[in-house]
C-alpha positions in Angstrom: 96.2 6.0 71.7 98.1 3.8 74.1 101.0 3.8 71.7 101.0 7.6 71.6 101.0 7.8 75.4 103.9 5.4 75.6 105.9 7.4 73.0 105.1 10.6 74.9 106.4 9.1 78.1 109.6 7.9 76.4 110.0 11.4 74.9 109.5 12.9 78.4 112.2 10.6 79.9 114.5 11.4 77.0 114.0 15.1 77.5 114.7 14.7 81.3 117.9 12.8 80.6 119.0 15.5 78.1 118.3 18.2 80.7 120.2 16.3 83.4 123.1 15.9 81.0 123.2 19.6 80.3 123.2 20.3 84.0 126.1 17.9 84.5 128.0 19.5 81.6 127.4 23.0 83.1 128.5 21.8 86.6 131.7 20.2 85.1 132.5 23.3 83.1 132.1 25.4 86.2 134.4 23.1 88.2 137.0 23.3 85.5 136.8 27.1 85.4 137.1 27.3 89.2 140.0 24.9 89.3 141.9 27.0 86.7 141.3 30.2 88.7 142.4 28.6 91.9 145.5 27.2 90.2 146.4 30.7 88.9 146.0 32.2 92.4 148.1 29.4 93.9 150.9 30.0 91.5 150.9 33.8 92.1 151.0 33.2 95.9 153.8 30.7 95.5 155.8 33.2 93.4 155.3 35.9 96.0 156.4 33.6 98.8 159.5 32.5 97.0 160.4 36.2 96.3 159.9 37.0 100.0 162.1 34.0 101.0 164.8 35.1 98.6 164.7 38.7 99.9 164.9 37.5 103.5 167.8 35.1 102.7 169.7 38.0 101.0 169.1 40.3 104.0 170.3 37.6 106.4 173.4 37.0 104.3 174.2 40.7 104.3 173.7 40.9 108.1 176.0 37.9 108.7 178.7 39.4 106.4 178.5 42.7 108.4 178.8 40.8 111.7 181.8 38.8 110.3 183.4 42.1 109.4 182.8 43.6 112.8 184.1 40.4 114.5 187.4 40.6 112.5 187.9 44.2 113.3 187.2 43.7 117.0 189.5 40.7 117.0 192.4 42.7 115.5 191.8 45.5 118.0 191.9 43.1 120.9 195.0 41.4 119.6 196.8 44.8 119.3 195.9 45.8 122.8 197.8 42.9 124.5 201.1 43.7 126.2 204.2 42.8 124.3 206.1 39.7 125.5 209.4 41.6 125.8 208.0 43.8 128.6 207.1 40.8 130.7 210.6 39.5 130.4 212.1 42.8 131.7 209.6 43.1 134.6 210.3 39.7 135.9 214.1 40.2 136.0 
C-alpha cells in the first residue's frame, strides 16, 4: 500500500512537471508569434518612413533647383540693368 502511494505521488509530480512544460512551450510559442508580428510591423513602418524621406528629399531638391533658376534669372536681369561704362566716361569729360 505504501509503495502504491509513493508511485502515485511520483506520477502526480511527473504529471505536474509535464503540465508545467506544456505551459512553458505555449508561452514560448506565443512569444515567438508576437515577435514575428512585431518584426513585420516594424519593417512596414521603416519602409513607409524611408519612402517619405525620399519623397521629401526629392521635393527639396526640386525646390532648390527652382530657386537656383530664379537666382540666375534675377542675376542676369540685374547685370543688364547697370549703366554702360562708356556713358560714365562721357559724363565726366
